[in-house]
NURO-562115 format. One line per 3 residues: number of its first residue (from 1); their letters; for each residue x, y, z of C-alpha. Coordinates in nm, 4 decimals. Layout:
N
NUM> a> X:Y:Z ~ ...
END
This chain:
582
1> xxx> 0.6050:2.3121:-1.3587 ~ 0.3070:2.2996:-1.1124 ~ 0.1814:1.9539:-1.0252
4> xxx> -0.1958:1.9525:-0.9828 ~ -0.1608:1.6579:-0.7329 ~ 0.0648:1.8525:-0.4930
7> xxx> -0.2141:2.0126:-0.2890 ~ -0.3880:1.6806:-0.2585 ~ -0.0734:1.4978:-0.1418
10> xxx> -0.0074:1.7757:0.1151 ~ -0.3607:1.7437:0.2482 ~ -0.3102:1.3665:0.3011
13> xxx> -0.0092:1.4455:0.5164 ~ -0.2043:1.7028:0.7281 ~ -0.2641:1.5727:1.0718
16> xxx> -0.6125:1.7090:1.0943 ~ -0.7296:1.5278:0.7897 ~ -0.9797:1.2570:0.8978
19> xxx> -0.7719:0.9505:0.9862 ~ -1.0231:0.6900:0.8593 ~ -1.0753:0.8611:0.5308
22> xxx> -0.7003:0.8918:0.5009 ~ -0.6534:0.5189:0.5479 ~ -0.9181:0.4450:0.2912
25> xxx> -0.7362:0.6812:0.0342 ~ -0.4076:0.5131:0.1179 ~ -0.5692:0.1712:0.0739
28> xxx> -0.6870:0.2713:-0.2762 ~ -0.3435:0.3912:-0.3698 ~ -0.1863:0.0610:-0.2345
31> xxx> -0.4513:-0.1414:-0.4189 ~ -0.3716:0.0274:-0.7490 ~ 0.0043:-0.0108:-0.7096
34> xxx> -0.0075:-0.3629:-0.5768 ~ -0.2573:-0.4625:-0.8563 ~ -0.0225:-0.3373:-1.1210
37> xxx> 0.2714:-0.4880:-0.9300 ~ 0.0997:-0.8260:-0.9531 ~ 0.0282:-0.7839:-1.3224
40> xxx> 0.3915:-0.6753:-1.3874 ~ 0.5167:-0.9696:-1.1942 ~ 0.3155:-1.2194:-1.3899
43> xxx> 0.4394:-1.0695:-1.7237 ~ 0.8018:-1.0628:-1.6119 ~ 0.7819:-1.4350:-1.5156
46> xxx> 0.6665:-1.5135:-1.8647 ~ 0.9432:-1.2923:-2.0184 ~ 1.2128:-1.4655:-1.8039
49> xxx> 1.0847:-1.8053:-1.8875 ~ 1.0987:-1.7179:-2.2610 ~ 1.4513:-1.5854:-2.2105
52> xxx> 1.5604:-1.9064:-2.0530 ~ 1.3724:-2.1469:-2.2796 ~ 1.2498:-1.9496:-2.5815
55> xxx> 0.8999:-2.0627:-2.4819 ~ 0.6569:-1.9120:-2.2326 ~ 0.3890:-2.1869:-2.2507
58> xxx> 0.3298:-2.4461:-1.9835 ~ 0.6408:-2.6654:-1.9467 ~ 0.4487:-2.9867:-2.0197
61> xxx> 0.3860:-2.8678:-2.3715 ~ 0.7570:-2.8500:-2.4637 ~ 0.9601:-3.0298:-2.1967
64> xxx> 1.0184:-3.3304:-2.4297 ~ 1.1943:-3.1034:-2.6811 ~ 1.4506:-2.9626:-2.4454
67> xxx> 1.8091:-3.0976:-2.4397 ~ 1.9072:-3.2526:-2.0940 ~ 2.1815:-2.9875:-2.0584
70> xxx> 1.9216:-2.7144:-2.0886 ~ 1.6771:-2.8800:-1.8485 ~ 1.9619:-2.9146:-1.5868
73> xxx> 2.1571:-2.6017:-1.6619 ~ 1.8855:-2.3360:-1.6769 ~ 1.7565:-2.3892:-1.3265
76> xxx> 2.1192:-2.3774:-1.2024 ~ 2.1845:-2.0547:-1.3924 ~ 1.8645:-1.9081:-1.2482
79> xxx> 1.9681:-2.0124:-0.8964 ~ 2.3036:-1.8405:-0.9423 ~ 2.1255:-1.5087:-1.0519
82> xxx> 1.8788:-1.5330:-0.7595 ~ 2.1682:-1.5956:-0.5126 ~ 2.3499:-1.2841:-0.6339
85> xxx> 2.0374:-1.0597:-0.6256 ~ 1.9328:-1.1725:-0.2769 ~ 2.2739:-1.1707:-0.1126
88> xxx> 2.3761:-0.8266:-0.2541 ~ 2.0270:-0.6701:-0.2903 ~ 1.7941:-0.7535:0.0036
91> xxx> 1.8286:-1.0654:0.2237 ~ 1.4528:-1.0316:0.3048 ~ 1.3845:-1.1580:-0.0529
94> xxx> 1.5172:-1.5047:0.0214 ~ 1.2611:-1.7822:0.0665 ~ 0.8870:-1.7577:0.0610
97> xxx> 0.8468:-1.4066:0.1945 ~ 0.5477:-1.4152:0.4087 ~ 0.7390:-1.4861:0.7373
100> xxx> 0.9343:-1.1677:0.6770 ~ 0.6176:-0.9669:0.6349 ~ 0.4736:-1.1180:0.9559
103> xxx> 0.7856:-1.0386:1.1435 ~ 0.7810:-0.6769:1.0120 ~ 0.4262:-0.6323:1.1350
106> xxx> 0.4877:-0.7870:1.4757 ~ 0.8258:-0.6354:1.5496 ~ 0.8573:-0.3160:1.3399
109> xxx> 0.5010:-0.2023:1.3097 ~ 0.5033:-0.2913:0.9394 ~ 0.8248:-0.1122:0.8439
112> xxx> 0.9786:-0.2779:0.5310 ~ 1.2754:-0.1461:0.3393 ~ 1.1657:0.0075:0.0070
115> xxx> 1.4103:-0.1890:-0.2064 ~ 1.2561:-0.5225:-0.0976 ~ 0.9728:-0.5008:-0.3578
118> xxx> 1.2075:-0.4566:-0.6513 ~ 1.4535:-0.7276:-0.5468 ~ 1.1684:-0.9750:-0.4619
121> xxx> 1.0130:-0.9074:-0.8108 ~ 1.3405:-0.9869:-0.9898 ~ 1.4571:-1.2766:-0.7685
124> xxx> 1.1237:-1.4565:-0.7571 ~ 1.0644:-1.3974:-1.1253 ~ 1.4002:-1.5460:-1.2149
127> xxx> 1.3545:-1.8377:-0.9701 ~ 1.0110:-1.9288:-1.1171 ~ 1.0853:-1.8529:-1.4755
130> xxx> 1.4077:-2.0728:-1.4791 ~ 1.2133:-2.3615:-1.3333 ~ 1.2232:-2.3185:-0.9510
133> xxx> 0.9549:-2.5304:-0.7933 ~ 0.7837:-2.2462:-0.6048 ~ 0.4774:-2.0242:-0.6272
136> xxx> 0.4203:-1.6624:-0.7183 ~ 0.1703:-1.5917:-0.4324 ~ 0.4206:-1.5541:-0.1474
139> xxx> 0.6350:-1.3108:-0.3562 ~ 0.3295:-1.1077:-0.4518 ~ 0.2264:-1.0919:-0.0830
142> xxx> 0.5755:-0.9602:-0.0011 ~ 0.5692:-0.7229:-0.2974 ~ 0.2294:-0.5879:-0.2077
145> xxx> 0.3242:-0.5609:0.1640 ~ 0.6441:-0.3778:0.0668 ~ 0.4410:-0.1327:-0.1507
148> xxx> 0.1937:-0.0831:0.1429 ~ 0.4784:-0.0021:0.3761 ~ 0.6453:0.2250:0.1328
151> xxx> 0.3207:0.4186:0.0822 ~ 0.2721:0.4445:0.4579 ~ 0.6355:0.5744:0.5004
154> xxx> 0.5896:0.8309:0.2197 ~ 0.2754:0.9757:0.3702 ~ 0.4157:0.9559:0.7313
157> xxx> 0.1345:0.7309:0.8550 ~ 0.1488:0.6701:1.2277 ~ 0.3175:0.3441:1.3334
160> xxx> -0.0100:0.2130:1.4779 ~ -0.1741:0.2315:1.1274 ~ 0.1301:0.1262:0.9280
163> xxx> 0.0415:-0.2398:0.9951 ~ -0.2911:-0.1903:0.8212 ~ -0.1241:-0.0535:0.5118
166> xxx> 0.0942:-0.3592:0.4963 ~ -0.2182:-0.5800:0.5316 ~ -0.3649:-0.3855:0.2437
169> xxx> -0.0717:-0.4774:0.0165 ~ -0.0873:-0.8429:0.1232 ~ -0.4527:-0.8648:0.0491
172> xxx> -0.4232:-0.6919:-0.2805 ~ -0.1433:-0.9383:-0.3893 ~ -0.3459:-1.2491:-0.3050
175> xxx> -0.6666:-1.1031:-0.4642 ~ -0.4899:-1.0139:-0.7790 ~ -0.3185:-1.3529:-0.8157
178> xxx> -0.6258:-1.5691:-0.7697 ~ -0.9012:-1.3362:-0.8776 ~ -1.0339:-1.3803:-0.5260
181> xxx> -1.0874:-1.0600:-0.3364 ~ -1.2542:-1.2099:-0.0279 ~ -0.9736:-1.4597:0.0128
184> xxx> -0.7222:-1.1763:-0.0157 ~ -0.8951:-0.9958:0.2754 ~ -0.9118:-1.2971:0.4944
187> xxx> -0.5532:-1.3926:0.4241 ~ -0.4301:-1.0444:0.5387 ~ -0.6612:-1.0452:0.8446
190> xxx> -0.6023:-1.4086:0.9478 ~ -0.2326:-1.4623:0.8682 ~ -0.0592:-1.1278:0.8382
193> xxx> -0.2337:-0.8967:1.0856 ~ -0.4264:-1.1318:1.3181 ~ -0.6819:-0.8559:1.3529
196> xxx> -1.0389:-0.8445:1.2327 ~ -1.1218:-0.4964:1.3669 ~ -1.3270:-0.2453:1.1696
199> xxx> -1.0275:-0.0054:1.1344 ~ -0.8269:-0.2714:0.9619 ~ -1.1128:-0.4414:0.7835
202> xxx> -1.2352:-0.1468:0.5712 ~ -0.9010:-0.0367:0.4106 ~ -0.8021:-0.3988:0.3456
205> xxx> -1.1336:-0.4699:0.1615 ~ -1.0922:-0.1577:-0.0517 ~ -0.7373:-0.2497:-0.1441
208> xxx> -0.8188:-0.6058:-0.2205 ~ -1.1236:-0.5072:-0.4464 ~ -0.9145:-0.2477:-0.6252
211> xxx> -0.6344:-0.4892:-0.7058 ~ -0.8791:-0.7501:-0.8199 ~ -1.0387:-0.4994:-1.0618
214> xxx> -0.7002:-0.4283:-1.2142 ~ -0.6099:-0.7922:-1.2430 ~ -0.9431:-0.8693:-1.4134
217> xxx> -0.8828:-0.5882:-1.6637 ~ -0.5640:-0.7642:-1.7866 ~ -0.6440:-1.1362:-1.7342
220> xxx> -1.0191:-1.1566:-1.7468 ~ -1.2700:-1.2647:-1.4802 ~ -1.1432:-1.6182:-1.4820
223> xxx> -1.0324:-1.8540:-1.2035 ~ -0.6606:-1.9545:-1.1851 ~ -0.7427:-2.3192:-1.2591
226> xxx> -0.9679:-2.5322:-1.4744 ~ -1.2378:-2.5939:-1.2270 ~ -1.4629:-2.8994:-1.2653
229> xxx> -1.8309:-2.8915:-1.1796 ~ -1.8544:-3.0009:-0.8128 ~ -2.1357:-3.1938:-0.6578
232> xxx> -2.1839:-3.4285:-0.3688 ~ -2.2776:-3.7621:-0.5339 ~ -2.4157:-3.9188:-0.2100
235> xxx> -2.4357:-3.8565:0.1659 ~ -2.1890:-4.1427:0.2116 ~ -1.9125:-3.9162:0.0876
238> xxx> -1.9400:-3.7228:0.4133 ~ -1.7749:-4.0291:0.5800 ~ -1.4697:-3.9928:0.3465
241> xxx> -1.4153:-3.6100:0.3760 ~ -1.2782:-3.6377:0.7402 ~ -1.0398:-3.9072:0.6201
244> xxx> -0.9217:-3.6761:0.3487 ~ -0.8856:-3.3907:0.6013 ~ -0.6667:-3.6073:0.8279
247> xxx> -0.4522:-3.7185:0.5256 ~ -0.4148:-3.3579:0.4091 ~ -0.2995:-3.2609:0.7622
250> xxx> -0.0466:-3.5319:0.7787 ~ 0.1091:-3.4690:0.4355 ~ 0.1057:-3.0924:0.4962
253> xxx> 0.2979:-3.1658:0.8140 ~ 0.5462:-3.3803:0.6184 ~ 0.5949:-3.0948:0.3630
256> xxx> 0.6638:-2.8434:0.6391 ~ 0.9124:-3.0757:0.8222 ~ 1.0970:-3.1684:0.5018
259> xxx> 1.1219:-2.8054:0.3922 ~ 1.2926:-2.6887:0.7032 ~ 1.5127:-2.9995:0.7244
262> xxx> 1.6376:-2.9161:0.3671 ~ 1.7306:-2.5655:0.4937 ~ 1.9304:-2.7184:0.7764
265> xxx> 2.1138:-2.9581:0.5386 ~ 2.2018:-2.6615:0.2995 ~ 2.3167:-2.4472:0.5855
268> xxx> 2.5674:-2.7200:0.6826 ~ 2.7198:-2.7119:0.3277 ~ 3.0420:-2.4972:0.3307
271> xxx> 2.9792:-2.2870:0.0195 ~ 2.9317:-1.9046:-0.0266 ~ 2.5680:-1.8277:0.0464
274> xxx> 2.5072:-1.6663:-0.2943 ~ 2.6329:-1.9897:-0.4680 ~ 2.4002:-2.2325:-0.2856
277> xxx> 2.0810:-2.1562:-0.5008 ~ 2.2823:-2.2586:-0.8046 ~ 2.3593:-2.5960:-0.6462
280> xxx> 1.9875:-2.6320:-0.5597 ~ 1.8947:-2.5373:-0.9201 ~ 2.1220:-2.8128:-1.0594
283> xxx> 1.9632:-3.0739:-0.8315 ~ 1.6190:-2.9539:-0.9313 ~ 1.7142:-2.9767:-1.2978
286> xxx> 1.7993:-3.3525:-1.2526 ~ 1.4408:-3.3963:-1.1109 ~ 1.2903:-3.2117:-1.4062
289> xxx> 1.4509:-3.4533:-1.6479 ~ 1.2057:-3.7163:-1.5317 ~ 0.9237:-3.5045:-1.3716
292> xxx> 0.8760:-3.1712:-1.5575 ~ 0.5320:-3.1474:-1.3837 ~ 0.6970:-2.9852:-1.0854
295> xxx> 0.8449:-2.7021:-1.2969 ~ 0.7617:-2.3556:-1.1728 ~ 0.4141:-2.2976:-1.0168
298> xxx> 0.2821:-2.6272:-1.1624 ~ -0.0643:-2.4991:-1.2593 ~ -0.0649:-2.7104:-1.5704
301> xxx> -0.0315:-3.0340:-1.3647 ~ -0.2957:-2.9182:-1.1179 ~ -0.5359:-2.8622:-1.4138
304> xxx> -0.4709:-3.2126:-1.5477 ~ -0.5510:-3.3595:-1.1998 ~ -0.8706:-3.1572:-1.1657
307> xxx> -1.0048:-3.2909:-1.4950 ~ -0.9056:-3.6571:-1.4069 ~ -0.6234:-3.6897:-1.6681
310> xxx> -0.3558:-3.8181:-1.4253 ~ -0.2780:-4.1807:-1.3510 ~ -0.2905:-4.2975:-0.9934
313> xxx> 0.0717:-4.3918:-0.9724 ~ 0.1886:-4.0626:-1.1132 ~ -0.0384:-3.8771:-0.8731
316> xxx> 0.1066:-4.0487:-0.5716 ~ 0.4772:-4.0178:-0.6837 ~ 0.4248:-3.6404:-0.7594
319> xxx> 0.3169:-3.5658:-0.3995 ~ 0.6680:-3.6562:-0.2853 ~ 0.8517:-3.5294:-0.5870
322> xxx> 0.6930:-3.1856:-0.5416 ~ 0.7795:-3.1824:-0.1741 ~ 1.1367:-3.2598:-0.2622
325> xxx> 1.1620:-3.0104:-0.5521 ~ 1.0129:-2.7261:-0.3523 ~ 1.2334:-2.8049:-0.0492
328> xxx> 1.5378:-2.8030:-0.2654 ~ 1.4433:-2.4808:-0.4321 ~ 1.3597:-2.2855:-0.1080
331> xxx> 1.6026:-2.4712:0.1143 ~ 1.8991:-2.3812:-0.1044 ~ 1.8095:-2.0101:-0.0932
334> xxx> 1.5754:-1.9671:-0.3931 ~ 1.3039:-1.7077:-0.3830 ~ 0.9261:-1.8003:-0.4216
337> xxx> 0.6215:-1.8978:-0.2299 ~ 0.4848:-2.2145:-0.0754 ~ 0.1148:-2.1459:-0.1501
340> xxx> 0.1116:-2.2878:-0.5027 ~ 0.3229:-2.5866:-0.3969 ~ 0.0713:-2.6565:-0.1247
343> xxx> -0.2065:-2.6489:-0.3815 ~ -0.0079:-2.8766:-0.6114 ~ 0.0611:-3.1328:-0.3309
346> xxx> -0.3028:-3.1069:-0.2203 ~ -0.4250:-3.1682:-0.5733 ~ -0.2090:-3.4823:-0.6066
349> xxx> -0.3133:-3.6060:-0.2608 ~ -0.6799:-3.5595:-0.3198 ~ -0.6441:-3.7008:-0.6752
352> xxx> -0.4833:-4.0098:-0.5562 ~ -0.7218:-4.0507:-0.2666 ~ -1.0218:-3.9978:-0.4940
355> xxx> -0.8940:-4.2375:-0.7608 ~ -0.8651:-4.5195:-0.5103 ~ -1.2019:-4.4446:-0.3535
358> xxx> -1.3780:-4.4106:-0.6864 ~ -1.2376:-4.7369:-0.8150 ~ -1.3859:-4.9158:-0.5235
361> xxx> -1.6999:-4.7239:-0.4812 ~ -1.7960:-4.5681:-0.8173 ~ -2.1721:-4.5396:-0.7455
364> xxx> -2.1528:-4.3339:-0.4283 ~ -1.8380:-4.1204:-0.4794 ~ -1.7425:-3.8316:-0.7016
367> xxx> -1.4524:-3.8453:-0.9497 ~ -1.0904:-3.7928:-0.8416 ~ -1.0926:-3.4306:-0.9534
370> xxx> -1.3505:-3.3429:-0.6929 ~ -1.1364:-3.4814:-0.4108 ~ -0.8332:-3.3024:-0.5612
373> xxx> -1.0159:-2.9767:-0.5230 ~ -1.1028:-3.0357:-0.1642 ~ -0.7455:-3.1453:-0.0712
376> xxx> -0.5977:-2.8353:-0.2241 ~ -0.7817:-2.6359:0.0404 ~ -0.6934:-2.9017:0.2979
379> xxx> -0.3170:-2.8731:0.2322 ~ -0.3220:-2.4972:0.2318 ~ -0.5094:-2.5057:0.5662
382> xxx> -0.2760:-2.7680:0.7126 ~ 0.0485:-2.5866:0.6222 ~ -0.0587:-2.2261:0.6870
385> xxx> -0.2938:-2.2951:0.9868 ~ -0.5445:-2.0568:0.8033 ~ -0.8582:-2.2631:0.7460
388> xxx> -1.0731:-1.9608:0.6786 ~ -0.8534:-1.8404:0.4043 ~ -0.8326:-2.1838:0.2579
391> xxx> -1.2047:-2.2388:0.2613 ~ -1.2896:-1.9100:0.0957 ~ -1.0144:-1.9170:-0.1647
394> xxx> -1.1431:-2.2557:-0.2951 ~ -1.5023:-2.1311:-0.2790 ~ -1.4159:-1.8257:-0.4777
397> xxx> -1.2269:-2.0333:-0.7337 ~ -1.5196:-2.2628:-0.7911 ~ -1.8105:-2.0329:-0.7234
400> xxx> -2.0041:-2.3348:-0.6201 ~ -2.1866:-2.3302:-0.2862 ~ -2.2119:-2.7090:-0.2654
403> xxx> -1.8434:-2.7361:-0.1999 ~ -1.8568:-2.5322:0.1249 ~ -1.9547:-2.8150:0.3677
406> xxx> -1.6914:-3.0751:0.2367 ~ -1.4333:-2.7906:0.2364 ~ -1.5101:-2.7015:0.5941
409> xxx> -1.4709:-3.0586:0.7064 ~ -1.1519:-3.1132:0.5170 ~ -0.9784:-2.7847:0.6006
412> xxx> -1.0663:-2.7735:0.9693 ~ -0.9589:-3.1308:1.0317 ~ -0.6432:-3.0711:0.8395
415> xxx> -0.5605:-2.7673:1.0503 ~ -0.6364:-2.9492:1.3749 ~ -0.4129:-3.2403:1.2798
418> xxx> -0.1273:-3.0310:1.1681 ~ -0.1372:-2.7843:1.4596 ~ -0.1792:-3.0595:1.7208
421> xxx> 0.1297:-3.2547:1.6020 ~ 0.3638:-2.9615:1.5469 ~ 0.3925:-2.6095:1.6944
424> xxx> 0.3725:-2.3351:1.4276 ~ 0.2552:-2.3123:1.0701 ~ 0.4882:-2.3283:0.7666
427> xxx> 0.5141:-1.9528:0.8073 ~ 0.5642:-1.9132:1.1803 ~ 0.8164:-2.2067:1.2136
430> xxx> 1.0665:-1.9876:1.0260 ~ 1.0220:-1.7193:1.2846 ~ 1.0310:-1.9648:1.5802
433> xxx> 1.3701:-2.0817:1.4613 ~ 1.4887:-1.7174:1.4899 ~ 1.3463:-1.6935:1.8396
436> xxx> 1.0435:-1.4971:1.7321 ~ 0.7222:-1.6213:1.8889 ~ 0.4077:-1.4748:1.7260
439> xxx> 0.0539:-1.4981:1.8538 ~ -0.2262:-1.2928:1.6984 ~ 0.0215:-1.0512:1.5483
442> xxx> 0.2224:-1.0107:1.8798 ~ 0.5696:-1.1309:1.9505 ~ 0.5091:-1.3250:2.2692
445> xxx> 0.8704:-1.4015:2.3323 ~ 0.9212:-1.0396:2.4439 ~ 0.6223:-1.0614:2.6964
448> xxx> 0.7483:-1.3977:2.8290 ~ 1.0723:-1.2303:2.9553 ~ 0.8938:-0.9452:3.1329
451> xxx> 0.7517:-0.9835:3.4877 ~ 0.4217:-0.8495:3.6316 ~ 0.5925:-0.6964:3.9328
454> xxx> 0.7804:-0.4482:3.7105 ~ 0.4720:-0.3183:3.5337 ~ 0.1871:-0.3466:3.7881
457> xxx> 0.0268:-0.0438:3.9645 ~ 0.0487:-0.0538:4.3415 ~ -0.2195:0.1959:4.4072
460> xxx> -0.5564:0.0080:4.4356 ~ -0.8928:0.1008:4.5825 ~ -0.9952:-0.1710:4.8336
463> xxx> -1.3126:-0.1811:5.0495 ~ -1.4247:-0.4136:5.3312 ~ -1.6772:-0.6862:5.2687
466> xxx> -1.9230:-0.5013:5.5042 ~ -1.9345:-0.1851:5.3165 ~ -2.3062:-0.0928:5.2302
469> xxx> -2.4215:-0.0103:4.8769 ~ -2.4582:0.3641:4.9442 ~ -2.0867:0.3902:5.0430
472> xxx> -1.9828:0.1753:4.7458 ~ -2.1473:0.4197:4.5122 ~ -1.9822:0.7140:4.6780
475> xxx> -1.6449:0.5475:4.6610 ~ -1.6816:0.4873:4.2933 ~ -1.7613:0.8550:4.2405
478> xxx> -1.4858:0.9991:4.4632 ~ -1.2036:0.7588:4.3801 ~ -1.2755:0.7516:4.0036
481> xxx> -1.1846:0.3784:4.0130 ~ -1.3199:0.1365:3.7499 ~ -1.2907:-0.1528:4.0013
484> xxx> -1.3147:-0.1843:4.3783 ~ -1.1290:-0.4683:4.5372 ~ -1.3150:-0.6326:4.8290
487> xxx> -1.1106:-0.7624:5.1131 ~ -1.2059:-0.9552:5.4274 ~ -1.0967:-0.8702:5.7919
490> xxx> -0.7540:-1.0259:5.7295 ~ -0.6882:-0.8183:5.4197 ~ -0.7354:-1.1150:5.1882
493> xxx> -0.8843:-1.0413:4.8437 ~ -1.2211:-1.2030:4.8240 ~ -1.3904:-1.0326:4.5267
496> xxx> -1.4085:-0.7395:4.2843 ~ -1.6914:-0.4824:4.2193 ~ -1.7291:-0.2796:3.9086
499> xxx> -2.0061:-0.0324:3.8121 ~ -2.1646:-0.3103:3.6070 ~ -2.2239:-0.5079:3.9185
502> xxx> -2.4228:-0.2342:4.0895 ~ -2.6150:-0.0915:3.7889 ~ -2.9217:-0.3298:3.8145
505> xxx> -3.0003:-0.2090:4.1782 ~ -2.9167:0.1575:4.1503 ~ -3.2803:0.2599:4.1703
508> xxx> -3.3554:0.0365:4.4630 ~ -3.3420:0.2963:4.7498 ~ -3.4425:0.0483:5.0119
511> xxx> -3.1314:-0.1628:4.9495 ~ -2.8794:0.1165:4.9987 ~ -2.8005:0.0161:5.3592
514> xxx> -2.9038:-0.3529:5.3327 ~ -2.6783:-0.4810:5.0503 ~ -2.3114:-0.4938:5.1288
517> xxx> -2.0036:-0.5349:4.9278 ~ -1.9752:-0.9117:4.9871 ~ -2.3228:-0.9573:4.8262
520> xxx> -2.2239:-0.7702:4.5109 ~ -1.8695:-0.8720:4.4520 ~ -1.7673:-1.1131:4.1799
523> xxx> -1.5869:-1.3872:4.3805 ~ -1.4891:-1.6147:4.0842 ~ -1.1518:-1.4225:4.0386
526> xxx> -0.8646:-1.4709:3.8045 ~ -0.5503:-1.3419:3.9598 ~ -0.1805:-1.3254:3.8844
529> xxx> 0.1323:-1.3249:4.0985 ~ 0.4081:-1.0598:4.0740 ~ 0.6480:-1.3267:3.9470
532> xxx> 0.4227:-1.4213:3.6601 ~ 0.5268:-1.3123:3.3004 ~ 0.3286:-1.0497:3.1049
535> xxx> 0.2414:-1.3226:2.8547 ~ 0.0702:-1.5277:3.1281 ~ -0.1192:-1.2166:3.2318
538> xxx> -0.2252:-1.1369:2.8718 ~ -0.3434:-1.4908:2.8206 ~ -0.5566:-1.4836:3.1380
541> xxx> -0.7064:-1.1472:3.0239 ~ -0.7853:-1.2858:2.6810 ~ -0.9398:-1.6043:2.8205
544> xxx> -1.1513:-1.4183:3.0917 ~ -1.2427:-1.1202:2.8731 ~ -1.1208:-0.8536:3.1175
547> xxx> -0.8825:-0.5623:3.0769 ~ -0.7097:-0.5764:3.4084 ~ -0.6169:-0.8369:3.6693
550> xxx> -0.5434:-0.8073:4.0553 ~ -0.1844:-0.9022:4.1560 ~ -0.1989:-1.1226:4.4545
553> xxx> 0.0608:-1.3063:4.6688 ~ -0.0484:-1.5495:4.9470 ~ -0.4018:-1.4085:4.9236
556> xxx> -0.2814:-1.0509:4.9833 ~ -0.3636:-0.7817:4.7373 ~ -0.0412:-0.6142:4.6094
559> xxx> -0.1636:-0.4194:4.3098 ~ -0.3295:-0.4368:3.9703 ~ -0.2153:-0.4864:3.6179
562> xxx> -0.4140:-0.3030:3.3306 ~ -0.3890:-0.4332:2.9882 ~ -0.2601:-0.0853:2.8725
565> xxx> 0.0544:-0.1463:3.0833 ~ 0.1271:-0.4663:2.8980 ~ 0.0915:-0.2920:2.5635
568> xxx> 0.3172:-0.0111:2.6754 ~ 0.5756:-0.2630:2.8103 ~ 0.5627:-0.4545:2.4785
571> xxx> 0.6198:-0.1448:2.2712 ~ 0.9166:-0.0265:2.4907 ~ 1.0775:-0.3754:2.4694
574> xxx> 1.0510:-0.3736:2.0900 ~ 1.2065:-0.0287:2.0738 ~ 1.4919:-0.1336:2.2953
577> xxx> 1.5434:-0.4374:2.0755 ~ 1.5574:-0.2326:1.7595 ~ 1.8146:0.0098:1.9164
580> xxx> 2.0367:-0.2843:2.0296 ~ 2.0207:-0.4410:1.6819 ~ 2.1304:-0.1177:1.5049
END
């Protein structure tokens, strides 16, 4: 039977079809699939919770009626199922998922195995539905990213554009989860891709908007939480927001450290890897006997905090109970995200801080719920090192412009504190432990091991300091060189001339023999030595805003290193690594 879509699918694969239009069409497809993937994921979580507990409502509404054996046994059973699914299905589905996506983008140009989406959906849904103290946002990012990669592979998208398709899926996942399309876009660009260029921006926006539209069709145009009306009660509060930012950063840092310490402890336990999540589930069940608030994503407890219905003592205790519960779940090998736990810990931190503050200064401070809202953004910023995403996601959730300034103060300070005291975010630390060093979407560990002398170009055009302007212009024409290197009588590099340097005086005919190279050259030079690493060279180029650097040793010009040579070396090194790992 003839398929009417066949000609259209063939045209998308045709190399002469406009690349930008192609990417937008792929983004639309990814947005649709990821949007429905997010909807399906939320429904399957509800179904699995019902299968385990015969109730799909918030745990706080029925936890008191559960026998202790059920409260302890069901998370253990869920952990066993997750362990088997991940160990025999797809190891990438273990943990919170986002680091695996970042690694795929940086090291494999966005290539993700097709089975990952299905295994992640099942493993994370079982983990969350059975009580695992994790979020659904990380899994949805990995599911959406896997869909984006699969679509790119199906349509034979060039490797240089496959990353963008993965970003489209990540943005769609976050947008559909929080009903926050702008936050989805910024998360993909800030965390996953590290690229705000137009070629990435447009498809990611389209995918995010498409997924949000689908999510709103099924769940309505409602925020993920019960959001209180926010207002700044007095200008005195601006003295307390920095304190809250510092506090959020420190607790976010504690969360990150404890999470990875728990992984190390579990790794030391001599049990089959697929059995460890069951042990973690049993330990979690013991916590749930006393604190059902940390069950699953914990949105019910967050809502109670936002509307000021939590006692101060419980708020403070739940900060550490949630950190422990999430660390046990993920550290033992469970599957789920850290975004919702960060929001939960932030809500409890802000709620406790706001309760104490409001009890002493009720006339000049807002209620505890307002501070809980701000600290939610602060914790996300402190753990992920993505303050822009944190600010926008809370702004989209509230829809209130008055929250922007307090949010900016809280999130930026939290990020500064967390990033200053510990290298790497909660995502990138996982990669650092594997020896993968990411910076703006690039694995810098590769560049650190490559030396300038092996990739520099030895042919350079040099001119004496005494060369007049007329000859300089002629040299630029005949040598077809973007830069002229100016040397003194001893052959020492003293400056560089580009066409930009001579453009202002091209029409000054009287100066053709009067102005010499020394007068025009840029003497404030940034140079590299042949023994420097390509990572050092790239950092100097980025800081200086140039696309090539002169290679100098003892003042003598040896060659030049263009940025394109670094990119080529990076790609070749990654290809060699992939071949060696196969």
